[in-house]
Structure formats: C-alpha cells, structure tokens
C-alpha positions in Angstrom: -44.2 -44.1 0.2 -42.8 -41.0 1.8 -44.5 -37.7 1.8 -43.7 -35.5 -1.1 -42.0 -32.2 -0.3 -43.6 -29.0 -1.3 -41.0 -27.4 -3.7 -42.7 -24.0 -3.4 -42.5 -23.9 0.4 -40.4 -21.0 1.8 -38.2 -21.5 4.9 -38.8 -19.5 8.0 -35.5 -17.7 7.7 -36.4 -16.5 4.2 -39.8 -15.3 5.4 -38.2 -13.4 8.2 -35.7 -11.8 5.9 -38.5 -10.8 3.5 -40.5 -9.2 6.4 -37.4 -7.3 7.5 -36.8 -6.0 4.0 -40.4 -4.9 3.7 -40.3 -3.1 7.1 -37.1 -1.4 6.1 -38.5 -0.4 2.7 -41.6 1.1 4.3 -39.5 2.9 6.9 -37.3 4.4 4.2 -40.3 5.3 2.1 -41.7 7.4 5.0 -38.3 9.0 5.7 -38.0 10.0 2.0 -41.5 11.4 2.0 -40.5 13.6 5.0 -37.3 14.7 3.2 -39.0 15.2 -0.1 -36.7 12.7 -1.8 -37.6 10.1 -4.4 -36.4 6.5 -4.4 -32.8 6.5 -5.5 -33.3 3.7 -8.1 -36.1 5.7 -9.7 -33.9 8.8 -9.8 -31.0 7.0 -11.5 -33.4 5.4 -14.1 -34.8 8.9 -14.9 -31.4 10.4 -15.3 -30.2 7.6 -17.6 -33.4 8.0 -19.7 -32.9 11.7 -20.1 -29.2 11.3 -21.0 -30.2 8.9 -23.8 -32.5 11.5 -25.4 -29.5 13.8 -26.2 -29.2 13.8 -30.0 -25.7 15.2 -30.5 -22.6 16.1 -28.5 -21.9 19.7 -27.4 -18.8 21.3 -26.1 -18.3 24.4 -23.9 -15.1 26.1 -22.7 -15.5 26.9 -19.1 -14.8 30.4 -17.8 -13.1 28.9 -14.7 -12.1 25.6 -13.2 -14.6 22.9 -12.2 -16.2 22.9 -8.8 -14.5 21.4 -5.8 -14.8 17.6 -5.5 -13.4 14.3 -4.5 -13.7 10.6 -5.6 -13.7 11.6 -9.3 -11.5 10.0 -11.9 -8.6 11.8 -13.6 -7.3 10.0 -16.6 -4.5 10.9 -19.1 -5.8 11.3 -22.7 -4.4 8.4 -24.8 -3.8 10.4 -27.9 -3.4 14.1 -27.0 -1.9 16.2 -24.2 -5.1 16.5 -22.1 -6.5 15.1 -18.9 -10.0 13.7 -18.6 -12.1 14.1 -15.5 -15.4 12.3 -14.9 -17.8 12.4 -12.0 -17.0 12.9 -8.3 -19.0 14.3 -5.4 -19.2 17.3 -3.1 -20.5 17.4 0.5 -21.0 20.5 2.7 -22.0 18.8 5.9 -25.8 18.6 5.1 -26.2 17.7 1.5 -24.2 15.7 -1.1 -24.0 16.5 -4.8 -22.8 13.7 -7.2 -21.7 14.6 -10.8 -21.6 13.0 -14.2 -19.7 15.8 -15.9 -17.1 14.9 -18.5 -14.3 17.5 -18.5 -11.1 17.9 -20.5 -8.2 19.9 -19.2 -5.5 21.3 -21.5 -2.2 21.8 -19.6 -0.8 24.0 -22.5 -3.3 26.8 -21.9 -4.9 25.8 -18.6 -8.4 25.7 -20.2 -11.3 23.3 -19.1 -13.8 22.0 -21.7 -17.1 20.5 -20.7 -18.4 17.8 -23.1 -22.1 16.7 -23.1 -22.5 13.6 -25.2 -25.4 11.3 -26.0 -26.1 8.4 -23.6 -24.0 9.5 -20.7 -23.8 7.4 -17.5 -25.7 8.5 -14.4 -23.8 10.6 -11.8 -21.3 8.6 -9.7 -18.2 8.8 -7.4 -15.6 6.3 -6.3 -15.7 4.6 -9.7 -12.7 3.7 -11.8 -11.6 4.8 -15.3 -8.9 3.9 -17.8 -8.2 5.1 -21.3 -6.8 3.3 -24.4 -5.7 4.6 -27.8 -7.6 1.8 -29.6 -10.3 2.9 -32.0 -9.0 6.5 -32.0 -9.3 6.7 -28.3 -11.7 5.2 -25.7 -12.4 6.0 -22.0 -13.7 3.0 -20.0 -15.6 3.5 -16.7 -16.8 0.8 -14.2 -18.9 0.9 -11.0 -19.0 3.5 -8.4 -21.8 4.8 -6.2 -24.6 7.4 -6.2 -25.6 9.1 -3.0 -28.9 11.0 -2.4 -28.6 14.6 -1.3 -29.6 13.7 2.3 -27.2 10.7 2.3 -30.1 8.5 3.4 -29.8 6.4 0.2 -26.8 4.8 -1.5 -26.7 3.0 -4.8 -23.6 1.0 -5.9 -23.2 0.4 -9.6 -22.0 -2.6 -11.5 -22.3 -1.1 -15.0 -19.5 -0.7 -17.6 -19.4 2.3 -20.0 -17.3 3.2 -23.0 -16.8 6.8 -24.3 -15.5 7.2 -27.9 -13.2 10.1 -27.9 -13.4 10.4 -31.7 -17.2 10.0 -32.1 -18.0 11.8 -28.8 -20.7 9.3 -27.7 -21.3 7.0 -24.8 -22.1 3.3 -24.9 -23.4 1.2 -22.0 -21.7 -2.2 -22.5 -23.9 -5.1 -21.4 -22.1 -8.3 -20.8 -23.0 -11.2 -18.4 -20.9 -12.6 -15.5 -19.3 -9.4 -14.4 -18.4 -8.1 -10.9 -21.2 -7.4 -8.4 -22.1 -3.7 -7.5 -19.2 -1.9 -5.8 -17.2 1.2 -5.2 -13.7 1.8 -3.8 -12.4 -0.9 -6.1 -9.4 -0.6 -8.4 -9.1 -1.0 -12.2 -6.1 -1.1 -14.5 -5.4 -1.9 -18.2 -3.1 -4.8 -19.0 -2.7 -5.4 -22.7 -6.3 -5.5 -24.1 -7.9 -6.4 -20.8 -9.4 -4.5 -17.9 -8.5 -5.9 -14.5 -10.8 -5.1 -11.6 -10.0 -6.0 -7.9 -11.7 -5.5 -4.6 -14.0 -2.7 -3.4 -17.0 -2.7 -1.1 -20.8 -2.5 -1.1 -23.0 -1.2 1.7 -26.7 -1.9 1.3 -27.6 -0.2 4.5 -27.7 -3.4 6.6 -24.4 -5.0 5.8 -21.1 -3.7 4.4 -19.2 -6.3 2.4 -15.6 -6.1 1.2 -14.4 -8.0 -1.8 -11.2 -9.9 -2.8 -12.4 -11.1 -6.2 -10.5 -10.4 -9.4 -12.2 -10.0 -12.8 -11.0 -9.3 -16.3 -12.9 -7.8 -19.2 -11.5 -8.4 -22.7 -11.9 -5.2 -24.9 -11.8 -7.4 -28.0 -14.3 -10.1 -27.2 -16.2 -7.9 -24.7 -16.5 -10.8 -22.2 -16.1 -10.9 -18.4 -14.0 -13.6 -16.7 -13.4 -14.2 -13.0 -9.8 -15.1 -12.4 -8.7 -17.6 -9.7 -4.9 -17.2 -9.6 -2.8 -19.7 -7.7 -1.0 -18.7 -4.5 -2.1 -16.5 -1.6 -3.5 -13.2 -2.8 -4.7 -10.1 -1.0 -7.6 -10.4 1.4 -10.9 -8.4 0.9 -10.3 -4.6 0.9 -11.0 -1.3 -0.7 -9.0 1.9 -1.3 -5.8 0.0 -2.1 -3.1 0.9 -4.6 -3.1 -1.2 -7.8 -0.7 -0.4 -10.6 0.1 -2.2 -13.9 3.5 -3.6 -14.5 4.0 -3.9 -18.3 1.3 -5.9 -20.1 1.4 -9.1 -18.0 1.7 -8.1 -14.3 0.3 -5.8 -11.6 0.9 -5.0 -8.0 -1.5 -4.4 -5.1 -0.5 -2.6 -2.0 -2.3 -1.5 1.2 -5.9 -0.7 1.5 -8.7 -0.6 4.1 -11.5 -2.8 5.5 -13.7 -3.2 8.5 -13.7 -6.5 10.3 -16.6 -7.6 12.5 -15.7 -9.7 15.5 -19.0 -10.8 17.2 -20.9 -7.6 17.8 -17.8 -5.4 17.7 -16.2 -4.0 14.6 -12.6 -2.9 14.0 -10.8 -1.2 11.2 -7.9 -2.8 9.4 -5.3 -0.9 7.5 -3.6 -3.4 5.3 0.2 -3.1 5.0 0.9 -6.0 2.7 1.9 -6.0 -1.0 1.3 -8.6 -3.7 2.3 -9.1 -7.3 0.1 -10.9 -9.9 1.9 -12.3 -12.9 1.0 -14.4 -15.9 3.1 -17.5 -16.3 2.3 -19.1 -19.6 -1.5 -19.2 -19.5 -1.8 -19.2 -15.7 -2.0 -16.4 -13.3 -0.3 -16.5 -9.9 -0.1 -14.3 -6.8 3.2 -13.7 -5.0 3.5 -11.9 -1.6 6.0 -9.1 -1.4 7.4 -6.8 1.3 4.6 -4.2 1.8 5.1 -0.5 2.6 5.7 0.3 6.2 3.0 3.0 6.3 0.2 2.0 4.0 -2.6 4.5 3.8 -6.1 4.3 2.3 -7.5 7.0 0.0 -4.2 7.6 -1.7 -4.1 9.1 -5.2 -2.1 6.9 -7.5 -0.8 7.1 -11.0 1.8 5.3 -13.1 4.4 6.7 -15.5 4.6 3.9 -18.1 7.7 5.4 -19.7 9.9 5.0 -16.6 7.9 2.1 -15.2 7.3 3.8 -11.9 4.2 4.4 -9.8 3.5 7.4 -7.7 1.1 7.9 -4.8 0.1 11.0 -2.9 -1.6 11.7 0.4 -4.1 9.4 2.0 -5.3 8.6 5.5 -4.6 5.8 8.0 -7.6 5.2 10.3 -7.7 3.5 13.7 -10.8 2.6 15.6 -9.8 3.1 19.2 -13.1 1.8 20.6 -16.7 1.5 19.5 -17.2 5.2 19.4 -13.8 6.8 18.7 -12.1 6.8 15.3 -8.7 8.5 14.9 -6.2 8.6 12.1 -3.3 10.3 10.4 -3.5 12.2 7.1 -0.5 12.6 4.8 0.9 15.0 2.3 3.8 12.7 1.3 4.7 11.8 -2.3 6.1 8.3 -2.7 7.4 6.4 -5.7 7.5 2.6 -6.3 9.9 1.1 -8.7 7.6 -1.3 -10.5 10.5 -3.5 -11.7 11.9 -4.1 -8.2 8.6 -3.5 -6.3 10.3 -1.2 -3.8 9.0 2.1 -2.4 10.9 5.3 -2.0 10.0 8.7 -0.5 10.3 11.5 -3.1 12.0 14.7 -1.8 12.0 17.7 -4.2 15.1 19.6 -4.8 13.5 22.8 -3.4 12.9 20.9 -0.1 16.5 19.5 0.4 19.0 21.0 2.8 22.3 22.2 1.5 25.6 23.4 3.1 25.2 27.2 3.5 28.6 28.1 5.1 31.6 26.6 6.9 34.3 27.9 9.1 38.0 26.7 9.3 37.7 25.7 5.7 40.3 23.0 5.0 42.9 23.3 2.3 42.9 20.9 -0.6 45.5 18.7 1.3 43.3 18.8 4.5 40.0 18.3 2.8 37.5 15.9 4.3 37.9 12.3 3.1 35.6 11.0 0.4 32.7 8.7 1.2 34.8 5.7 0.3 37.9 6.7 2.3 35.8 7.8 5.3 34.2 4.4 5.3 37.6 2.7 5.0 39.3 4.8 7.7 36.5 4.5 10.3 35.4 1.0 9.5 31.8 2.2 9.3 29.5 0.4 6.9 28.4 2.6 4.1 24.7 3.4 3.9 22.9 1.9 0.9 22.5 4.3 -2.0 19.7 3.8 -4.6 20.1 5.7 -7.8 17.1 6.1 -10.1 17.6 7.4 -13.6 15.5 7.7 -16.8 18.1 9.3 -19.1 17.0 12.8 -18.2 17.6 13.1 -14.4 19.0 11.1 -11.6 17.4 10.8 -8.2 19.6 9.6 -5.3 17.7 8.1 -2.4 19.8 7.6 0.7 23.6 8.0 0.9 26.6 8.4 3.2 26.7 11.6 5.3 29.4 14.2 4.4 32.4 13.7 6.7 34.2 16.8 8.1 37.4 17.5 10.0 37.1 18.0 13.8 37.9 21.8 13.4 35.5 22.3 10.6 32.0 23.6 11.3 29.5 23.0 8.5 26.2 24.9 8.7 23.3 23.5 6.8 20.7 25.9 5.4 17.3 25.4 7.0 15.3 22.8 5.1 12.5 24.6 3.2 8.9 23.9 4.1 6.9 21.7 1.8 5.1 23.3 -1.1 2.3 22.0 -3.2 -0.8 20.1 -2.1 -1.6 20.0 1.6 -2.5 16.8 3.4 -5.6 15.3 2.0 -7.3 12.0 1.0 -9.1 10.8 -2.1 -7.5 13.3 -4.4 -7.4 12.8 -8.2 -4.0 12.2 -9.7 -2.7 11.4 -13.2 0.6 11.5 -15.1 0.7 12.9 -18.7 3.9 13.2 -20.6 6.0 12.8 -17.4 4.1 15.6 -15.5 2.2 14.6 -12.4 -1.1 16.4 -11.7 -3.1 16.4 -8.4 -6.7 17.8 -8.2 -9.0 18.3 -5.2 -9.7 15.7 -2.5 -10.9 16.0 1.1 -9.4 18.1 3.8 -10.2 18.1 7.5 -9.7 21.4 9.3 -11.1 22.9 12.5 -13.5 20.0 13.1 -14.9 20.4 9.7 -14.5 18.5 6.4 -13.9 20.3 3.1 -13.9 19.2 -0.5 -11.1 20.9 -2.4 -10.8 22.4 -5.8 -7.1 23.2 -6.1 -4.7 21.7 -8.7 -1.0 21.2 -8.8 1.6 19.9 -11.2 5.1 18.4 -10.8 7.7 17.8 -13.5 8.9 14.3 -12.8 12.1 14.8 -14.9 13.3 17.8 -12.9 11.6 17.3 -9.5 12.2 20.9 -8.7 9.0 22.1 -7.1 5.2 21.9 -7.3 3.5 24.4 -9.5 0.1 25.7 -8.5 -2.3 25.6 -11.4 -5.5 26.4 -9.5 -5.5 28.2 -6.2 -7.8 26.8 -3.6 -11.0 29.0 -3.5 -12.2 30.2 -0.1 -13.5 27.3 1.9 -17.3 27.2 1.9 -19.4 27.3 5.1 -19.5 23.9 6.8 -23.2 23.0 7.6 -22.6 19.8 9.4 -22.1 19.0 13.1 -18.8 18.5 14.8 -16.8 15.5 13.6 -14.4 13.1 15.1 -10.7 13.9 15.6 -7.8 13.1 13.3 -4.1 13.7 13.9 -2.0 14.9 10.9 1.5 13.8 10.2 2.8 17.0 11.7 1.0 16.5 15.0 -1.9 18.9 14.4 -5.4 17.9 15.2 -7.7 17.2 12.3 -11.2 15.6 12.0 -13.5 13.4 9.9 -17.2 12.6 10.0 -17.5 10.1 7.2 -17.4 6.4 7.9 -16.7 5.5 4.3 -14.4 8.4 3.4 -11.3 6.2 3.6 -12.8 3.4 1.6 -13.0 5.1 -1.7 
C-alpha cells in the first residue's frame, strides 16, 4: 500500500512566496513608520466607515471651480443639463491627494455644486463612471485606485457603487464573480448592461494588464464574464471604448508594458475592434485602427449623431531600459460609429481662406469647377467625406481650388489653435451636443502639472473653443527632474510617472 500524501503539506515554492511577502510587508511597515503613514487598507476602511455615518445629504454651491486634477470621471447628467464629476487626483511632485468629491456643473450659469451624501465611496482615481435615466437617474462607478500621499502604497479597487440622483444617497453593490481589482479600464452602457474591459493592476511586485470582458446587468444585478468568438483586443489599459447603439461597441488603441526576459518594453496599440451581438452570441471583429493611437485620451460619445470624440493623449516609447520618450497631443478627432472611421476635426476658426487675388478672371475666364478640372487634367479627384446631422455639415478632405496660370491666390494665414493645450488624462463629456474638457496633466519645463482649466465646443457649429475656466497660476513643482517628452509641435516636454499613460 502506497504512502498516503499529506494534504496539508505546503510546497517549497509557496513557502518561498509567503516568506517574500512577509519580508516585503515588514519592510513596508518600517517605511510607513518613517513616513508617518498608516497602512493603506486601514485608511480606506476608516474612510468608508466614516462616510457610512453620514445621516443625510448636504449641498453647497462652491465660490469657485474645483481644484486642479486628472483621472477623474466627468459624466453627462441623464435627466438635466448638468455634468457630474467624481474623484480624481492631484500630484505636486512630492505628495498625491486623491478625492471622493461629487460635483455637479451647471453650464447655464457656470456654477459648481458639491454634494455630500450618505455612504460615499472612498477616494479614487482612474475609475470609470456611467449614468442612466432609470429610476429617476443613477450614476454607476466601478474600480479605480487609491494612492497614499507619499506614493509608496497603491490600492486597486474592484467595488461597484450606485448613486441615486433622486434620493441623493450611495449604495455599495455587492455581487459575486465580478472583475478583479483594476484601474485604467473602460466601461460603457449598452442597453441595461455595463460592459467593462481591460485595465491593469500593480501590486508593487508585478504589473498585470487585462484583456477580460465583463457585463453587469442593472436589472438582475449579476456579473457575467463574456467570451466572445473571434480574435479580440490583447491586454491593455487606457484604450478608447465607445458604445454603438445598444448592441455593439468599439475598442481602439491603448497601452501596455511587455516583459521580454529581464527587459521590458512599452507597447502602443494601434488596432481597432468591434464587438457585436449576433442573436444571443457576442463576436469580435478586427477593423482598421487609427494611424496614431494615443493612450490617456479623453473620450466621449454623442449618441444623437452616433459619433465619438477623443482629445489629447500621449504616445510613449521606451527607447532603452532607462529612457522613456513620447509625444503629447492637443488634437481633437471624431469617429463615425456607423462606419468605424476616424476623422480629424478642424474648427472653422482654424481654417485657411482666400484673402486676396490678383489678375482676377472674368466670369468667362473663371477657374474650372472641381469636376471640370478633374476631367480636363485627368487627375483623380480626392475623396470627400461629408458628415451632417441636420444642423451643420462638415467636409473632411476635398479637391484643391484650381486657378488660371495668371491668377495669384493668397491664402490668409491659418490661425493658431485655441482651446485646450496638449495634455493627457483630461476629463471629457458631451451634453446636449456641447463637448466639455476639464483638467488633465501637462508637462512643462521638466515639470508635471495637474490642470484645472475647462473648455466647451459646440459640435453643431464647430466655430471655436470657449474658455469656461481659465487655468490658474501653475503651482510650485516640488519633485525632481523628470524624463523628456516631445510634443507634436516639436517642443521638449517631460514626464516622471510610469503609470501616467495607463489611466
């Protein structure tokens, strides 16, 4: 008879891992004692306990705009002309502050309202939020991360919260089989289900990226992990995910770090996928991705016109083990969600126009039309895409104006861009066909700044950006020199955060 195995025996590998964890925990405990910081799990538990003690909701009209921040959520109110901001973080080079403020912005009068309600979630950034008009209005929030002031501790959430806009109270929704802790993920609402994809989690020893896809049914309040057919996107964070109607979504771009042996390299994903429901089954389909996918892009969808918009972002490149370079953007792009095609958006105030001409031709000698010029010269006409939503028409591309040899046409200088400067991880939302951008992260003079400015753009007129909040004077940067970036206009910029592009 063979020897019975000891079911309680622990393998050597497990023992080694346990010893390593214990050593790391003791080391962290000493570091926290020197810094005067408590364990992050204890801090979060205490905050949640204190928030639960609040008996009733209170409201306060702020005398000015919120503080500068990035990685917050900005969500259009589902039943009124307001925007809802939650959470976010601010970093000055030495310390990080993470918020759990619930703020309401009224575009009609420019006022900000702070709501403190019973049972609020602990502070977080890089989470996701969506709103629905069901039950007189609800705001749903999932995941995110909490950082200690010294940035020696990080906690990734896997909790789901629901805020009742009518009753002004929070509910922590407890349901099994949901996603693992993460931040930098994406979440959209399709019909009556939340769809969550990707993200990453860094426990201090290992940084893992995810390619899993979950749904949460708002009616049954149950999680389900989907396994669609076809090849879908690989593990990534900071991608663009936009809903298409009630039965499809698209995912574009994103960022991840790939380890090859002892080396590590960054990967900027430039592919695009569409997830659609066929009958009762879900399936992935690969599409033509954008040519310059960036991470940390602010994104929003205009459901009325079925278009998605993205602004800014950063594209990082790890040149070697010690040098990280990248390009920041101030571009605004639009994706036609029906055709899944990207277009650059140029405002009317930024377009060149004929200013003067000499040897002006007569009516008989006038320059040929686009059609006749193409026929006479045999040149192929450039493709023209016309986008319209019953209010305005936007032409993207077209045939250059043809002129007689003796005619000199002078173009007025193209005006400089207005509106938000190059940045990453800004907050963006569309409410009643007006696009709003708030805050984000800017690199300047080897320093990193969290912004507090705000802009709006009428998507019907596309005339110019309006400045709603001027950027306050940049605070003193208390950190050390940070690594170099290159902006889209060739100027030198910088960044000191490994995870900044992952949110």
